[in-house]
Structures are given as structure tokens and as C-alpha cells.
NUKEKOL-417721 format. One line per 2 residues: their letters; for each residue x, y, z of C-alpha. Coordinates in Angstrom, 2 decimals. Example, Ala and Ser with C-alpha at 12.3 -4.5 7.8 and 13.67 -1.06 7.14 Angstrom:
2
as) 12.30,-4.50,7.80 | 13.67,-1.06,7.14
***
This chain:
327
mn) 0.00,0.00,0.00 | 1.49,3.39,-0.95
dl) 1.14,6.37,1.36 | -1.48,8.13,-0.78
qa) -3.69,5.07,-0.56 | -3.16,4.92,3.19
ir) -3.98,8.62,3.51 | -7.18,8.08,1.51
el) -8.28,5.22,3.73 | -7.44,7.22,6.85
le) -9.40,10.29,5.75 | -12.36,8.10,4.80
rv) -12.70,6.63,8.30 | -11.87,9.51,10.68
qr) -14.36,12.12,11.88 | -12.06,14.55,13.72
vl) -8.86,15.90,12.14 | -6.32,18.53,13.19
lv) -4.48,20.41,10.42 | -1.25,22.10,11.59
sh) 0.50,24.90,9.67 | 4.10,25.90,10.26
vm) 5.41,28.68,12.49 | 5.69,32.15,10.95
pd) 3.02,31.11,8.44 | 2.92,32.06,4.77
gd) 0.36,31.75,2.00 | 1.28,28.19,1.13
tl) 0.96,26.64,4.58 | -2.26,28.51,5.39
gs) -3.80,28.23,1.94 | -2.98,24.52,1.69
al) -4.45,23.80,5.12 | -7.63,25.71,4.33
gl) -7.94,24.08,0.91 | -7.85,20.64,2.53
aw) -10.09,21.73,5.41 | -12.92,22.92,3.15
al) -12.75,19.69,1.17 | -12.86,17.50,4.30
rq) -15.80,19.48,5.68 | -17.73,18.73,2.49
rg) -17.46,15.08,3.53 | -18.70,15.87,7.06
vd) -15.33,15.71,8.84 | -14.87,17.92,11.91
vr) -11.70,19.88,11.08 | -9.68,22.08,13.41
la) -6.90,24.39,12.18 | -3.82,25.21,14.26
ca) -0.84,27.52,13.84 | 1.55,28.64,16.56
dp) 1.91,32.17,15.18 | -0.61,34.82,14.05
vp) -1.92,34.98,10.50 | -0.29,37.77,8.41
pm) -2.80,40.55,7.66 | -2.37,40.16,3.89
lh) -3.90,36.68,4.14 | -7.03,37.69,6.06
fl) -8.97,37.53,2.79 | -8.79,33.73,2.71
pg) -12.16,32.09,3.44 | -12.13,30.46,6.86
ie) -8.84,32.02,7.97 | -10.40,33.11,11.29
af) -10.60,29.44,12.36 | -6.85,29.18,13.02
sn) -5.82,29.03,16.67 | -2.62,28.15,18.52
rg) -4.26,25.34,20.53 | -2.40,22.03,20.29
pg) -3.78,18.53,19.69 | -6.85,17.36,21.57
de) -9.03,14.36,20.86 | -8.53,14.33,17.09
qa) -8.29,10.96,15.35 | -5.60,12.16,12.92
iv) -3.14,15.03,12.63 | -1.99,16.47,9.30
ai) 1.17,18.57,9.13 | 0.95,21.03,6.24
dc) 4.09,22.44,4.58 | 6.35,21.40,7.50
sd) 9.71,19.91,6.52 | 10.21,18.50,10.04
pa) 8.11,18.28,13.22 | 9.84,21.28,14.79
rm) 8.27,23.51,12.14 | 4.87,22.92,13.74
gp) 6.13,24.52,16.95 | 3.81,24.82,19.97
af) 0.76,24.04,17.81 | 1.89,20.40,17.90
ep) 2.36,20.31,21.66 | -0.31,18.32,23.50
ts) -3.20,19.98,25.33 | -4.84,16.78,26.54
ra) -4.09,13.12,27.10 | -5.41,12.24,23.66
tp) -2.19,13.02,21.79 | 0.42,11.16,19.75
et) 2.63,11.12,22.86 | 0.11,9.09,24.89
rp) -1.89,7.54,22.06 | 0.45,6.13,19.42
dv) -2.62,5.08,17.42 | -3.15,8.73,16.36
pl) -1.52,8.85,12.91 | 0.46,11.84,11.68
vn) 0.15,12.69,7.98 | 3.00,14.71,6.47
id) 2.13,16.74,3.35 | 5.06,18.90,2.26
hh) 7.03,20.05,-0.79 | 10.47,20.81,0.66
it) 13.48,18.87,-0.60 | 14.74,18.77,3.00
nt) 11.63,16.98,4.33 | 12.60,14.29,6.85
qy) 9.68,11.91,6.04 | 8.65,11.98,9.70
gt) 4.98,11.12,9.34 | 3.11,7.90,9.86
yn) 2.15,8.51,6.23 | 4.09,10.88,3.97
ha) 3.00,12.66,0.83 | 6.17,14.71,0.61
se) 7.99,15.38,-2.64 | 9.53,18.39,-4.28
ra) 7.09,20.80,-5.92 | 6.91,24.55,-6.21
st) 4.23,24.54,-3.48 | 2.55,22.27,-0.96
aq) -0.78,23.39,-2.41 | -0.06,21.20,-5.45
lv) 0.43,18.15,-3.23 | -2.88,18.89,-1.51
me) -4.47,18.99,-4.97 | -3.07,15.50,-5.56
vl) -4.52,14.31,-2.25 | -7.95,15.72,-3.17
ay) -7.86,14.05,-6.58 | -6.71,10.69,-5.22
tg) -9.18,10.62,-2.33 | -12.12,11.92,-4.33
lp) -12.54,14.96,-2.08 | -14.31,17.87,-3.81
lt) -12.43,20.84,-5.22 | -14.85,23.66,-4.44
ar) -14.37,27.34,-5.26 | -13.35,28.03,-1.65
sa) -10.74,25.28,-1.66 | -9.48,26.43,-5.04
qc) -9.07,30.03,-3.85 | -7.00,28.90,-0.88
ll) -4.85,26.50,-2.90 | -4.20,29.08,-5.62
tg) -2.91,31.41,-2.91 | -0.40,28.72,-1.97
iv) 0.91,28.42,-5.52 | 0.98,32.18,-6.14
td) 2.85,33.00,-2.93 | 5.42,30.22,-3.14
tr) 6.21,30.95,-6.80 | 6.22,34.72,-6.25
cf) 3.40,34.95,-8.77 | 4.96,32.38,-11.14
rt) 8.40,34.04,-11.18 | 10.60,31.47,-9.41
nn) 12.88,29.22,-11.41 | 10.95,26.12,-10.31
tt) 7.80,27.38,-12.02 | 7.08,24.93,-14.83
ag) 4.20,24.09,-17.11 | 2.94,21.90,-14.26
el) 2.48,24.85,-11.92 | 0.68,26.78,-14.65
rd) -1.60,23.83,-15.38 | -2.42,23.46,-11.69
al) -3.19,27.17,-11.41 | -5.44,26.94,-14.46
al) -7.32,24.01,-12.92 | -7.89,26.05,-9.76
ve) -9.14,29.07,-11.72 | -11.49,26.79,-13.64
ag) -12.74,25.48,-10.27 | -13.65,29.03,-9.19
an) -10.48,30.64,-7.82 | -9.96,34.33,-8.54
la) -6.33,35.01,-9.52 | -6.77,38.79,-9.55
ev) -8.14,38.75,-5.99 | -5.23,36.63,-4.75
td) -2.50,38.76,-6.33 | -4.19,42.01,-5.29
av) -4.51,40.92,-1.65 | -0.98,39.49,-1.38
yd) 1.04,42.02,-3.35 | -0.93,45.27,-3.64
hl) -2.23,45.96,-0.11 | 0.79,46.15,2.16
pl) 0.49,48.15,5.41 | 2.38,51.42,5.69
am) 4.02,50.04,8.83 | 5.91,47.61,6.62
lr) 7.53,50.53,4.82 | 8.55,51.94,8.20
lw) 10.26,48.63,8.96 | 11.80,48.05,5.55
gp) 13.24,51.58,5.36 | 15.70,51.11,8.25
al) 16.36,47.52,7.14 | 17.31,48.64,3.64
ar) 19.46,51.43,5.07 | 21.47,48.72,6.88
vq) 22.09,46.59,3.78 | 25.65,45.33,3.49
qa) 27.56,43.31,0.92 | 30.09,40.57,1.60
gd) 31.28,39.20,-1.73 | 28.27,37.64,-3.43
iv) 26.10,38.02,-0.33 | 23.79,41.00,0.14
wt) 22.33,41.02,3.61 | 20.59,43.02,6.29
ev) 19.27,42.68,9.83 | 15.92,43.38,11.48
tl) 16.19,44.01,15.21 | 13.49,43.86,17.87
em) 13.82,47.62,18.27 | 13.10,48.15,14.58
qa) 10.03,45.92,14.77 | 8.74,47.72,17.86
aa) 9.24,51.14,16.26 | 7.21,50.03,13.22
gl) 4.56,48.33,15.34 | 5.07,44.99,13.61
gp) 6.07,41.48,14.56 | 8.14,38.96,12.59
eg) 5.62,39.02,9.74 | 6.72,42.55,8.90
sd) 9.80,41.31,7.05 | 7.83,38.96,4.77
gl) 9.12,39.51,1.25 | 12.23,41.42,2.26
tn) 14.60,38.60,1.32 | 12.90,38.24,-2.05
yl) 13.32,41.97,-2.63 | 17.04,41.87,-1.83
st) 17.45,38.97,-4.25 | 16.34,41.16,-7.17
fh) 19.55,43.20,-7.09 | 22.24,42.28,-9.59
ea) 25.01,41.96,-7.00 | 23.02,39.56,-4.80
rv) 23.92,36.03,-5.80 | 22.79,35.31,-2.25
al) 20.28,37.46,-0.33 | 20.10,37.13,3.45
vl) 17.86,38.61,6.15 | 18.50,37.98,9.85
qe) 15.64,38.88,12.17 | 15.61,38.94,15.95
le) 12.73,37.08,17.60 | 11.15,37.66,21.01
dg) 12.31,34.27,22.30 | 15.97,35.18,21.85
hv) 16.45,33.31,18.60 | 17.28,34.72,15.18
dv) 15.22,33.87,12.12 | 17.39,33.36,9.03
sm) 15.94,33.73,5.52 | 18.07,33.04,2.41
rs) 17.57,33.28,-1.36 | 20.12,32.46,-4.06
vp) 20.83,32.10,-7.75 | 20.52,28.53,-9.12
si) 24.26,27.79,-8.90 | 24.27,28.23,-5.11
nv) 22.31,25.73,-3.02 | 21.21,27.45,0.19
at) 19.22,24.37,1.26 | 22.48,22.62,2.16
va) 23.47,25.61,4.29 | 20.07,25.71,6.00
ra) 20.15,21.97,6.64 | 23.62,22.20,8.23
lg) 22.29,24.92,10.52 | 19.24,22.90,11.56
gg) 16.76,24.31,9.06 | 15.58,23.42,5.60
gh) 13.81,24.54,2.49 | 14.57,24.64,-1.22
pq) 17.85,24.94,-3.14 | 17.18,28.62,-3.88
as) 14.95,29.54,-0.90 | 15.67,28.24,2.59
gc) 15.87,29.26,6.20 | 16.53,28.27,9.78
kl) 16.28,29.54,13.33 | 19.46,30.01,15.36
pg) 20.19,30.89,18.97 | 21.01,34.55,19.56
pl) 22.58,36.96,19.94 | 22.27,38.46,16.49
sa) 26.02,38.93,16.10 | 26.74,35.24,16.74
ar) 24.03,34.10,14.33 | 25.32,36.49,11.69
er) 28.85,35.08,11.84 | 27.64,31.48,11.60
vl) 25.43,32.14,8.58 | 27.86,34.38,6.69
ta) 30.69,31.88,7.16 | 28.54,29.03,5.84
lq) 27.19,31.06,2.92 | 30.63,32.31,1.89
aa) 31.87,28.72,1.80 | 28.90,27.70,-0.38
sn) 29.43,30.65,-2.68 | 33.17,29.98,-3.04
ta) 32.53,26.41,-4.21 | 29.67,27.30,-6.56
vr) 30.12,27.02,-10.32 | 30.13,30.46,-11.92
p) 27.91,31.03,-14.96
***
């Protein structure tokens, strides 16, 4: 029995399911979870959505987004990790809140649906393979299990594809991604609404955060990088979500074969976000530092202080850049 078949049989027999999105959520993890949730509800399944961190304001347009909470597992009969390359990415939303948890009830299966090349295949059942977005893997689950693709599910899943391909601009965007997006539009998704909400309605506070961050930009060889401190976030009135998209923006500059953003977090850690040109694999760097992701878009979380995290990441990235094949 392959894992997709096992997932189908599981979802056909359970009545209560918990869907968990990753910490510091983006459009793919939230959109993929909601896309699956709406489909399961059509079959009468009681679905609960969990995420350890708040939903970014730009994604408030997604239908059902208000259902996310940071409450951990309860009496659900199955748990589905969405867009999480390893269990740690689920954070506190995977920590037990009752006795009916995987820790005390090993009969509660964990389904792992994820598109990262660094996925550790940690689930009881794994539908984890490299794609441009996890939303596409959820589409495969819906098709294989016979779950309905409604307009609400399609809108959420299209958001996953659009955000993880930067509106079909990443180098892993193929005809497959375009075909999947077309299928979602044909099912009722509104591409203009997704792109408008995600890219054209940013809060002014983000500009107040990005301004100081861009003023601090530095270059070390092929690496263009900046830092976002807690003081900068407080002055702008934003949390960690305020830097969403900053690494992508730095990567658009000609000198940036690698773009890097280091951001201080309230818990004393430093969030590390990396982007690179195809000849430099930042996934190997992220994996060595305890994180993961894709060859050209990866990240990790390191212990502070910021200065120590900076030296670790720059040293690793410079080594990766020095061994890369030049075009």
C-alpha cells in the first residue's frame, strides 16, 4: 500500500482531524491547510486548524482564515502537518493539550504533506515530494481521495501556488504549476483577488520597517544582507511578519547572488531567511544549521545573539558561494 492510498483510507474513516500549519506562516501553509479543510468538511469531517503564530494581515482575505488558533492537539483521530519539513516547524501548535495526543496515544496517525526537498519523512504517512508549493500536493490528495475541489478550496490553494512561486516568477515554475493554477481558476479561484490581496495591499508600517532595514544593507562578496532588530520591529509596530518579502526583494539586485535577512525574535532566537541564484544551493546551508527549504529559498532559526548568528550564517554562505560554479 502506498502512502497516498493509506492517507485516503485514513481520511475516509476519521471524523475529527487537526491540520497544523508551520510557524511564521505564509500563504502556502495557510492556503494549503484551508484548501484541505474545506474539502474535508464537504465530507462531514470535523476539522480544526492550528498555527503557533498569528496569520499575516495580507492573508485575512482567505475564506475560513479566522478558524486558526494556537491550541495544540486534543481528541482528534488524525493530525496532518501542512508544509512542514520537520516536526519542529509545527512549533507549539503540535504540543499536547490533553491526554489524547500522539505522545500518549500512538494510534493517532500523523500525515505529512510537504514540498520541501529537506523533508525528513517523519509522518506515519508521507505525501512529501519536491514541488513549487505544498498546495499542489494537496491537490493530488484531493484528486486521489475523491474529495471535492470547491471554489473556496481552489481560492485557498491558488494562494499557496501564487505566494510560493512569487506569482509564477521562481525558477521552479514549470508548465505543471501553470496547469495546476489553471485548474484552480477553472474550479472558481480568482487570480486577480489573490495577487491584489498578497502584493498590492501592504500596510504602511511595513515601509517603516523596511526603510531602516534597507538602510542597513551590506555586501560581503556575493552576499547582500541586512538585519531586522526587535527595536526596529517595535518602532514600526510589527512582529516577525513585517519582514515577509524582504529577502525576495534583496534577491532582485544584480550583486546579490545570495540574499540574506536575519531577524531577531522575542524568544531570543534569530530567524534566518536566504535566497540564491541557481548555482548556489542554500538548502544545504540551511540543513547544516538545523533548518531546511529549497535549493534557492531556505531558512533556519538560530540561537542569539544576532552577532553570533550572523557570523555562523555568513561563514557558511561564503563557503557555499566559493565552491559554486560560476555562470
